[in-house]
N, C-alpha and C positions, 0 to 999 in steps of 0.2 A: 520578645526574642526576634531576631532578624533571620529570616529563612531565605536562603539563596537557592532558587530552583534552577537547575542547569540541565539543558538538553544537548546531547552531543551532535556533532556535525555528521551528516550523511556521507558515507564514502561514495565514490563513483559507482553507481549501479543503475540498472534499467529503471528501478523504482524511484530513484531520487529526482529524475527529470532536471538535473542540475544544468545541463547544457541547453535547455530550452528556457530557463528562467530569465536569462538576460534579454531575450527577445521581448518579453512582456513586462520588463521592468520590475520583476519581483525577486526576492531573495531566497524564498523557499516555497515548496509546493504547498505544504500544509503546516498549521501550527501544532505544537506539542500538546494534544488534547489531554493526555494522561496527566501531565503536570498541572495543567490549568484546572483539572478536576480535583487533584490533590490539594491545590491551593485553597479551594473552597471547603475542603474538609479540615483544614488547619484552624486553630483557634482564631477568632476574629480580631483579638488584640495583638496577634503577631503581625509584624511587618514583613511583607513578602516582595521579592524581586525575582523576575524570571530572566534568565539569559539563554536564549536559543542561539547556540553558536553557529547555526546556519544563517542567522541574521546579523549577528555582531559578535566580536570576540569576547571571551571572558577576560576581564581586566583584573589587575592587582587591586584596584579600588573596590571592585565587587567583592573580592575575597576579604579585604580588610573590613568591609561593612558587615559581613555576615557573622552570625553566631553558629549557624549550622548550614552545611551544603547538602541539598537533597537532589539526587540525580535519578534519572530514569532513562531507559532505552531498551533496545532489542538486541538479540544476539549479534546482529551485524554491526552494532555499535561498540562491541567489546573493547577493541583496541583504544578507541577514543575515550571511552569511559574510564579505562584503567589509567590513562594519562591524566585525565582531569582529577581522578581520585588521588593520584600521587601528588599532584600539584597542590591540592587542598590540604592533604595531610602533612606536606612539607611545611606548611604555614601553621600547623597545629589546629587546623579547622576541623571540627567534628563533621563526619560524613555519614550520609544515609543513602542507600541505593535501593531502588525498587524497579518495577516494570517487568516485562516478560523475560529480560535477560537473566534475572535472578533464578528463574526456573531451569536455566540451561547451563550456567557457568558456576561450577561448584566451588571455584577458588575465590569467589568474591569476599567471603569473610576475612581473607588475608589482606584485602585491599581497602575495605570500608569498615568503619566502626560499627555500623548497624545495617543489616540486610533485611529487606522486607520481601517475603516470598508470598505470592498470591495477590488477590485483589484488595484494593486499599480501603474500601468502605468500612470494614469492621476493624481495621488495624490503626488507622491514623490517629484517632482520638487518644488511644492508650499510648502510642508512640510519642505523641506531642507532650502528653502529661509527664511521661517518664523523662523526656529530654529536659523539660523545665525543672524537674526535681533532681536531675543528675543521676537517675537510676536506670537509664535506657539499657535494654538487653542487646546482646550481639545479633540475635536472630528474632525476627517477628514473622510468624507464619500463620496465614489465614486458616482457621479451623473448618470453614465451609465457604461455599461460593455464595455471595450475597445476592439478594433480590435487587434488581436495578431500581426499584422504588426508592432505595436509599441513596442513589447517586445524585449529587447536587448539580446545579448549573455550573458549567466551567467558568472560571474567573477570567473573563475577557479583558479586565482592566489591566492585566499584566503585559499585554501585547499591543503592537500597532498592527491592526488588521491589514493595512495597506502593503505590508511587507510580504503577504502571502498570496499565492495564486488562487487558492480555494480555502474555504472554511471547512471545518470537520465537526460532525456530531456522531454520537453512537446511539444505536437503537437496541441492539441485542448483543449478547455474548454466547458463544458456544456454537456447536454444529452437530446435527443428528447423525452424520455419516461416520465412517470408521476407516478412513484412508490410512494405510499403514505408515506412510512417510510424514504424516501431519502432526505438528506439535500443538495445534490449536485445541484439539479435543483433549489433550493431556493437561493443558493449562486452564482452559475454560469449561471443559466438560462437554458431554453430548446432549445434555438437557439444555435446551435453548431458553435463556431468560431474556425478557424484553422490558422495555420501558412502556409506560402507558402513553396513549395518544396525547394526553395533556402534557406530559413531560416533553415529548418531542416538539409540540407546538410552542411550549415555553422556551425551549432552546432556540427555536427559529425566531421567535419574537425578540429574544435578547439580541440575536444577530442583526435583526432588522433595526432595533433601537440603536445599535452601534453603527448603523448606516452601511452595513455590508449588502452588496448586491452582486449577484453572479452565481458561481457554482458552489455547491455544498457536497462534500464527500461524506456519505454515510459509511463509517469505517468498519462496519460489521464484517466478520470473516465469511458469514453466509447470511445475508439480509433476509432470505426467505426460509431460514432454518425452521421457523415456527410459522407455517403458512396461515394457520387460523388467526394468530395474533396480528401478523402483518396485514392481512386482509381487513382486519378491524381497524387498523391504524391508518391505512392509505387513504380512505375517503376523507378523513380529517385533514390529512396532509394536502390532498388535492383541493379541498374546499378553502383551506387557509391560503395556499399559494395562489390559487386562481382569484380569490377575493381581493388580493393585493396586486393583481395584474401580473402575476408570475415573476416576482423579483428573483426567484431562484430556479436553477436547474440542478438536478440531483444525479449523482452517480454512486455506484456501490459495487460490492462483490456478492456473487450468488452462485448457487449450484446449477448444473445444467438442467435439472428437472423443472426449472422455471419455464422451459419450453412446453411442458405438459399442461400448463395452466393458462388458458386463454383469458380467463377472468382476471387473473393476477397480472398478466401482461398488459391488459387494458387499464387496470388500476394504476400501474406504474406509468403508463403513457399519459393518463389523465393528470397524474401528479407532476409530470414534467421531468421524468427521468430520461437522460440522454445518453448514458453510457453504463455498461455493466461489465465487470471482470468475471470471467468464468475459468474454472480450473479444468481445462480439457485434458491436459497432460500428454496424451498420445492417441493416435488413431489405431494402435495395435490392441485388439481386444484382450489378448493373452496378458499383456503387460498391465492393462487396467484391472483384470481379475487378480493378478499377482499383488497389485497395490491395494486390493480390497476396495477399489473405486467402482463398485458394481452399479452405482447410479448412472454411470456413463456408458454402460453396456446395454441398457434397456431401451435405447433410443438411437436414432441416427444422429451422429455428431454434427454432420454437415447440415442436415435439415433443421436441427435445433438452432444452430447459429443463424441460419437464414430466417427462421421464423421470428426469433428475438429481434433481429435487425429490422424486420418488416414493421415492428412496432416503434420504430424511431430510436432504438437504442443501439448505439455503436458497441460492438462486442470487442472488448480486450480479452486476451486469454493467456493462460500459462501453459507451457509445454515442458516436458521433462524427457531427457534421454539418460540411459544408464540402468534401466530395469533389467533384471535377470532374463526376462522373456523377450527383450528387444532383439529382433532379427538383424542380420547384417545390413539390410537395406533400410533400417529405421530412419537414417538421416534423409534419404530421398523421400521417404513417405511423409516425414514431418514437413518438409519443404512443400511437397505437393499439396498436402492438406491446408497448410497455412495460405498458400497462394490461391487455391480454389475457393476457400471460405471467405475471402475478402476481409480478413481480420488485419487491419493496418498495424495495430500495436500488439505484437506477439512477443511475450516474455518467455524465452527459451532458456532453460537452465540445465545444468548437470544434476543428477540425483545426489542429494546429500542425506546422510543418516544424522538427523538432528537429535541431540541428546534427549533421552527420555521417551522417544517415540517407539512404536511397535517395531518399526524397521531397525532402529538402533539396537533394540533388545534382541531381535532375531539375528542380526549380523554379529553381535557380540557373542551370542550362543554358538554361532557357526564359526567363530574365530576369524571373521573377515573384517573386523574393525581395525583400521590402521592407527587412528588416534581417537581419544575419547570425546573430543569436541570437534566442532567445525566452525567456519567463519560465519555461517548464516547467509553468505552471499552466493546466490546460485550461478554467478559468473566465475566463481573461484575454480581454477583449474586443478587445484590440489585435492584430489579425491581423498575422502576420509575412510573409504572402505575398498575392499578388493572386488571389482566388478567381475561378472562372468565374461564379458567381452574384454579383449585385450585393451588395457588402459590407454595405451597410446592411440590405438584405433578409435576408442571412444572420444578422447579429447580432440583428435583431428577431425572426427566426424561432427562433433559439436561446433567446432570452429567453422566448419564448412557450412553448417546450417545458418549461422549468423551472417557469414559472408554473403550467402546467396539471398536470404530474405531481406537483408538491409542494404543490398546493392540498390542504389537510387532507382534504377529502372524497375526492379522487382517491387520495391516498396511503393512507388507511385502507381504501379499497376494494381496493387491491392487496394489502394485508396480509391482509384477510379472505379474498381469493381464495387466497392462499398457504396460510393456516392451514386453510382448508376442504379443500384438496387434499393437505396434508402428512400423512404417517403419524402415528399417535397414539403418544405415550409413548416415542419413540425415545431421547430425551436427558433422562431424569429427573434432577433435581438436588436436593440438600438445600439448604434456604434458610439464608442467613447474615444477620447483622445488616445488612450492606451492601445486600443485596437488598431488605429491607424499607425501608431508608432511601431507596434509589433510587425505589421505588414511591411513598413518601410525598412525596418531592421532585417527582416527576412529577405527582402529584395537585395539589400546590400550584402549581407553575410552569405546568403545562399546563391543569389542570382548574379552577383558581381565578383565576390571573392571566393566562392565555393569551388570545390573541385568538380562538381557535377552541375555546372551552370546550364548546359544544354538540356539535361533531364528536368531540371527545375523549371526553366522557362516554358518548356513544352507542357509540363503539367499545369502551371499557372494559367497559361493561355487556354488550355482545354477546360480547366475548371471555370474560367470566366465565360466561356462560350457555351459549354454543355451542361455545367452544373451550377448555374447562377443561383439556384435555390439553396445551395449548400456551399457557397463560395467561402463564407467565414470558416466553416468546418474544414474545408479543403486547406486553407492557409494554416489553420491550427494544426492539422495533421502533418503538413509539410514541416512546420517548426518542431513538432514532437519527433518527427522522423530524423531531424538533425541531431537530436540528443542520442537516439539509438545508433545512428550512423557514426557519430563521434566515438561512442563507447566501443562499438565493434572495431573501428580502426585502431583504437588504443589497445584492444585485446590482441589484434594482429601484430601491432608493433612490439608488444611485450614479448612476443615469441621470436622476433627477428634479432 
């Protein structure tokens, strides 16, 4: 059987980094790890082809070749996924859809022949056998959350690694916390399951065998959700990476209590972690308590960020406005915190009630849900619930945050603050042709053709003179800033 695995294109969001990819000559930030893993779960006698539509278009030849189309994605991909499903079914091609989107979009059985809900490890073998026999059911739902010991190596033979800016591996699933707005705990649970150190090293060795060198995204929603297990794994990771002269730098997502554990911070530093995404959400304690994000109320947010950065890890962070407890001055307080913290890449979004979350259920009970679903895009200005604050005031305040923090002068000031406080020389790298090409493209696109040429050249000159130890990082952040500035400008233009 010919299985066509299809991954949808990312819409323009802060997470896609689309507008930065052209600088580095890449087509997408990360490969579709879920589909690569599903490929390894399919029968070995099946023929498989993957089309990542972020890399190349889905062609009629692809559809003609296939016996079954297997799609995966997240809620934010819903529109694109429905379009692809319609195209496949118009040709009479059998369709299967899985991934996190199936836990959020209830209408999918109307658009796909077979819907897989839950994690794939316990499902794919039965699904494949039923497809071969022509007896596949409309719905397949995981009866339990599998141990990750059952997760195979992803099938890297299906992609050209050169098309991606970073590679991706997964270490754990689930998160022990209970944030009201979060769908991760609904999909993957609060009991954190992990892979063994041997599994992690095997995935890295496979990447090494495929000649990948550079950054690796550990895609966990909370990498330190099981501190005991991650502390047992990290020495293996450090030993392996250091033994090969550090071919990889790592970045991941974690909870703010990372700052409580000096031993863990040192372990991540030793393994060569250079960036971590934190869900800070808001500097307003009442809003954190409302969201049941109590882990962020037990420590100084600012001090935690500074401590993590002192271990050589650039902090990215998520922020949210729209909580019931947000005061009128929330927009100014968010901007003040972001600027003072020196977090260059701040992802600010409007609160959304994601389907199936505790927030969604509460707002539904209170009669405040406007629509049953949402786009999954935290830049979407279409609120799916009735906020306590005047909706127009909330949207205008949100726009003002983005306009202020991604104004070139404000953005470069945050990068300067981060570079000035970060340790020197922790992540040296040898320069490749693509690095020089990225810098050249940055100078042309931002320094010669950009609207903020003066701010750009002032920053580059200062980086060359004062932050030579981190000049590579300075240019990388300038390029990533271009992505955020472009999206912010597009959001402003959409309102004009």
